[in-house]
Structures are given as C-alpha cells and as structure tokens.
N, C-alpha and C positions, 0 to 999 in steps of 0.2 A: 383779512385785514385785522391786525392785532389792536385790541382795545386795552389800554393800561389804565387802571383806576388807582388813584392815590387817595387813601382814606384813613382817617383816624377820628374818633369822636371828640378828641380833645383839641382845642385850638392852640395855635402857637407852636406846633411841633415841627413845622417846616414843610407842610404839604405843598404849598404853592412854590416854594423854592425848588423842591424836587420836580414837581410837575412841569414848571417852565423850562428847567434845564434839560429834562428828558425830551420835551418837545423840541428844544433847540438842537439836541443831538440828532434826532430824526431828520430835522430840516437840513442839518449840515451834511447828511448822507444823501440828500437829493430826494427824500420822500415827501409826499404831499400830506403833511401832518395837520391835524386839527386839534386845537386845545379847547376843551369844553370846561365850563365853570358853572357849577350849580351852587356855589357858595354865595350867600347873600351879600358878602362883602365884595365879591367880584374882584378878588385880588389878581387873578390871572388875566382877566379882561382889562383891568387897569394897566397891567404890565404890557399887554399886547399893544395898547394905545401908545406906549412909549417907544416901541420897537422901531428902529430906523428902517426905511424901505430898502436900503442896500443890503441888509442882512438876509439870510435865507428865510423864505416866507413861512410863516406859521399862521394858519387861518383860525378865526374864532368859530366855534361850533355854537350856533344859535339854538339853545335848548331851554326848556322850561323845567324847573325843578319838579313840577307835578306831572309832567308828560314828556318823559325822555324818549326821543325818537331816534331812529337810525341816522347815522351821519350821511351827508350827501355823497352821491356817486363820485367816483374818482379819488376819494380819500384812501390813502394807503395805510395810515397809522393814526390812532386817536389816543390822546392823553386826556383823562378826565379828572379834574381837580374837584374835590368834594368838601362840603362844609363840616364844621364841628357839629356834633350831635346827630350825625346821619343815622337814621334808624327806620324801622317799620317798612312801609311800602316804598319809600324813597330808596332805602338801602336795597331792598329786593330788586327794584327796577335797575339800579346801578349794577348789581351783581349779575343780572341776566345779560347785560352787555359785555361784562368784563371777561377777558381771557386771562389776565393776571391782575392781582391786587397787591399794591405795595403799601405797607403800613409804616410810615415814618414814626419813630419812637425815640424820645430822649430817655437817657438812662437814669432818670430820677424816680424815686419811689412814688411820687405823686403822679407822674405821667404813666408809670406802669399800672398803678391801681386804677387810674381813670380809664385805661384801655382794656383792662382785664375782662370786663363784661362784653366788650365789643368782640374780643377774640372768642368768647364762648358762643356768641351769636354766629360768628363766622363758621365755627366748628359744626354747627347744626344746619348750615345752609344746604339747600337742595342743588344750588348751582355748582358746577364742576370747575370753577376757575382756580388757578394756582395762587397761593398767597405767600408772600415773603415779607420779612421785617427788615427795616433799614434803620440802623442807629444814626441819629442825627446829633450834630454838634458834640462829638465825642472822639477822644483819642482812642484808637483801636487797641493800644497797649496799656490802657488805664484800668484801674480797679472798677471804675464805673462800667466800662465795656465788658469786663468779666461778669459783673453782676447782671447786666442786660442779657448776655449770652446764656448764663445759667437760668434765668427766668424763661427765656424763649425756648430753651431745650425742653422744658416741661410742657410746652405747647405743641411740640413736634412740628415746628415751623422753621424754615431756614432763615438764618441771618444773612442777608445779601451783601452786607458790607457796612462800613461806617464812614460818614462824611464829617470831616473835622469842622471845628468852630473857627471860621475864618471870615474876614471882611470881604473877601473876593465875591462871595455870593451877594452880599448886601450892595456893594458898589456896582456890580454888573446889573443887578435888578433895577437899580435907579435909572439905568439907561436902556432898559428893555433888552438887555443882552444876556448871553449865557456863556458858559465856559468855552463853548465851541465857536464863539464869535470873536475871540481875541487870540493873540499870539499864544501858541501852546507853552512857550517858555514862561509866560506870565502866570500860568495856572497849572504848572506841571504836577505839583503835588496833588492837586485836586483831581486832575484827569486820571491819575493812577488809581485813585480810590473808586473810580467808576468802572474799572475793568471787569470786576466780578459781577457788579450789578448789571451791566450791559450783557454779559454772558448769559445771565439768568433770563433777562428780558428776551433775548434772541432765541434761546433754546426751545 
C-alpha cells in the first residue's frame, strides 16, 4: 500500500491542491484511497466535505497529529497532507509512514530559502522514502522554472514536473472536485502536466 506524503514547512505553496488532486486520481482508477490531514487548518478535510457523493469515493483518514496510526484495513492508497512548520517528532512519524514524499515548491527566492533547512533535514533522515520536488504555479519554460531546476540540482533530488498557475484548480476545489472528475477536454493542459508526476508515483 503506497503512502504518499505531501510536505513543505512553508504555507501557501499548494500542498492541499496537490494532495487532493492526487487522491482524486487514485480514486478515478478505482483504488480505495484515503486522504489524511494533519494540518491544523484541515484544508483537505474541508475539501472532502464539499465532495459530491457521485464522484469516486475518497475517505478521510481519522488521524491525530500527535499519534499517527496505520490506515484502516482495505485501504490501497494513502495521500497525507501535512501542515506548515512540520518538524521534530511529527516529521519523523510522517516519514516512517511514507513511501514517497512530494515537496511542492514555488520558484521564488523566499519559498526556496524557507524550504532549504527542510531539505537539509530530509537529507539526514534515517527513513528510506523517495523524495521528489514539484514546481507549483510556474511555467515550465520560464526563467523561474530554470532557477528552480538549478537550485534543485544542487540537492540531488528529482524535479517531478511543474503545475501551471491556473484557475482550474481553484474552481474545482470549490466544488470538492479534481482534474479527474470533469471532462478531460476541459483540463487537457493540466492533465498533460501530471504524466511525469504519476510515472514517478507509480514506479
């Protein structure tokens, strides 16, 4: 059972956007997916409450930030949304569960600097989970994307891809929906950007 953790100590980088859409992808494939949320803001849980019953089911994983337990039996995939400022014992507990960690990162110097210490901590981890970086709200052909790629290369971590800045994610989230809950023609450009990301998730 793969456990995908979405983490970055900085708030507002798109963790919940990515986590909810990844859970939506798994659900669209017929998997029994659970979306866990240890963020105090409970963004993912709020989003789940908006999700219509006729969409592929995504279950909430009832967890406590101070006592993260194993997911219930029958679960095939887990996506875990995490809070800003994740560190210490909470970070260690999350990493013990994780098969893969996706770090959403915007290509601004402020976001990069705010995340630098987090990457250093991940590099010293004892847990053997895979880590990938995801460029958020960025054009893959822009100078900002080049700067982000240059920075990430120094960390010896893969850049999984880039998700563009679009209202599609905002509008879908308002209705508890994901890219995989609407007609593909409506979100064609966005779905293409997920191909490499999902390849890494599955490998």
